C-alpha positions as CSV (number, residue, x, y, z in Angstrom):
1,M,-20.4,-7.9,6.6
2,K,-18.3,-8.9,3.6
3,Y,-15.9,-6.3,2.2
4,K,-14.5,-6.1,-1.3
5,Y,-11.4,-4.0,-0.7
6,M,-8.7,-3.5,1.9
7,R,-5.9,-0.9,2.2
8,I,-3.1,-0.4,4.7
9,Q,-2.4,3.3,4.9
10,G,-0.6,5.8,7.1
11,R,-1.7,9.0,8.6
12,E,0.4,11.3,6.5
13,D,-0.6,12.3,3.0
14,S,1.3,11.5,-0.2
15,Y,2.6,14.7,-1.9
16,I,1.4,13.2,-5.2
17,T,-2.2,12.1,-4.3
18,K,-2.8,14.2,-1.1
19,Y,-4.3,10.9,0.2
20,P,-2.7,8.9,3.0
21,K,0.4,7.0,2.0
22,G,0.2,3.2,1.6
23,V,2.2,0.6,3.4
24,F,5.0,0.5,0.9
25,S,5.5,4.3,0.9
26,L,5.5,4.2,4.7
27,C,8.3,1.6,4.8
28,W,10.3,3.3,2.0
29,N,10.1,6.5,4.2
30,L,11.6,4.6,7.1
31,I,14.5,3.6,4.8
32,R,14.8,7.2,3.5
33,D,14.8,8.5,7.1
34,E,17.5,5.9,8.0
35,Q,15.4,4.5,10.8
36,L,15.8,0.8,9.8
37,T,18.8,-1.4,10.6
38,S,20.5,-2.9,7.6
39,G,18.8,-6.2,8.3
40,E,15.3,-4.6,8.5
41,K,16.1,-2.7,5.2
42,E,17.1,-5.9,3.4
43,M,14.0,-7.7,4.7
44,F,11.6,-4.9,3.5
45,I,13.3,-4.7,0.1
46,S,12.9,-8.5,-0.2
47,I,9.1,-8.0,0.5
48,D,8.9,-5.2,-2.0
49,D,10.8,-7.4,-4.6
50,W,8.3,-10.3,-4.0
51,F,5.4,-8.0,-4.7
52,K,7.0,-6.6,-7.8
53,E,7.7,-10.1,-9.1
54,N,4.4,-11.6,-8.2
55,L,1.8,-8.8,-8.7
56,P,1.6,-6.7,-11.8
57,E,2.4,-3.0,-11.1
58,P,-0.7,-1.0,-12.2
59,E,0.1,1.1,-15.2
60,P,-1.2,4.2,-13.5
61,C,1.2,3.6,-10.7
62,K,4.1,3.2,-13.1
63,N,3.1,6.5,-14.7
64,H,3.0,8.3,-11.2
65,E,-0.7,9.1,-11.8
66,K,-2.8,10.3,-8.9
67,V,-4.1,6.8,-7.9
68,I,-4.2,4.7,-4.8
69,T,-4.4,0.9,-4.6
70,F,-6.5,-1.5,-2.6
71,F,-6.1,-5.2,-2.2
72,K,-9.1,-7.3,-3.1
73,C,-10.3,-9.0,0.1
74,E,-10.8,-12.3,-1.6
75,S,-7.1,-12.5,-2.2
76,T,-5.9,-10.4,0.8
77,L,-4.9,-13.3,3.1
78,E,-1.8,-14.2,1.1
79,M,-0.9,-10.5,0.7
80,I,-1.3,-9.8,4.5
81,E,0.9,-12.8,5.2
82,K,3.7,-11.5,3.0
83,L,3.2,-7.9,4.4
84,T,3.2,-8.9,8.1
85,P,7.0,-8.3,8.6
86,A,6.7,-4.9,7.0
87,I,3.7,-4.1,9.2
88,R,5.8,-5.1,12.2
89,L,8.4,-2.6,11.1
90,L,5.8,0.1,11.2
91,D,4.8,-1.0,14.8
92,K,8.4,-1.2,15.9
93,H,9.2,2.3,14.6
94,Q,5.9,3.7,15.8
95,K,4.7,4.7,12.4
96,P,0.9,4.9,12.7
97,Y,-1.2,3.2,10.1
98,D,-4.8,2.1,9.6
99,V,-6.2,-1.0,8.0
100,I,-9.2,0.1,5.9
101,Y,-11.9,-2.3,4.7
102,T,-14.5,-0.9,2.3
103,N,-17.0,-1.6,-0.5
104,F,-17.0,2.0,-1.6
105,V,-14.2,3.2,-3.8
106,G,-14.0,5.8,-6.6
107,T,-13.7,5.0,-10.2
108,I,-11.5,1.9,-10.8
109,V,-8.9,2.7,-13.4
110,Y,-7.0,-0.6,-13.1
111,E,-7.9,-4.1,-11.9
112,D,-6.2,-7.5,-11.7
113,N,-6.8,-10.6,-9.7
114,W,-5.3,-9.1,-6.5
115,Q,-5.8,-5.3,-6.5
116,I,-7.5,-2.3,-7.9
117,A,-6.3,1.3,-8.5
118,V,-8.6,4.2,-8.0
119,R,-8.0,7.8,-9.2
120,V,-7.8,10.5,-6.5
121,K,-8.0,14.3,-6.7
122,D,-7.3,16.7,-3.9
123,G,-7.0,13.7,-1.5
124,K,-10.4,12.2,-2.3
125,M,-11.3,9.2,-4.5
126,I,-13.1,10.3,-7.6
């Protein structure tokens, strides 16, 4: 089966979307909770910086709207490669996550070559 979209998400909900937090939020939480070494923190921040420099930040995300993002599977390979060290941090610090592949998302409110953003309400895609 060929999937269109992929998301790496935790098992705790975002206070904004009420939907499971994405990989970046999970790693930022590790920093907030002071669970990372200084080297791990620097490494994650460099990954986050790479994504900010190389992928447009969806306008709804900038505005803190209730949206979640998915990578497009056709361009996921490069993104997973860049995210692998961050995913290893989640493993090392026993932060559970799931990798979700789907063709079924809610209404797409943002799209570029690499990702989409979908509006959520009460923890569900709409």
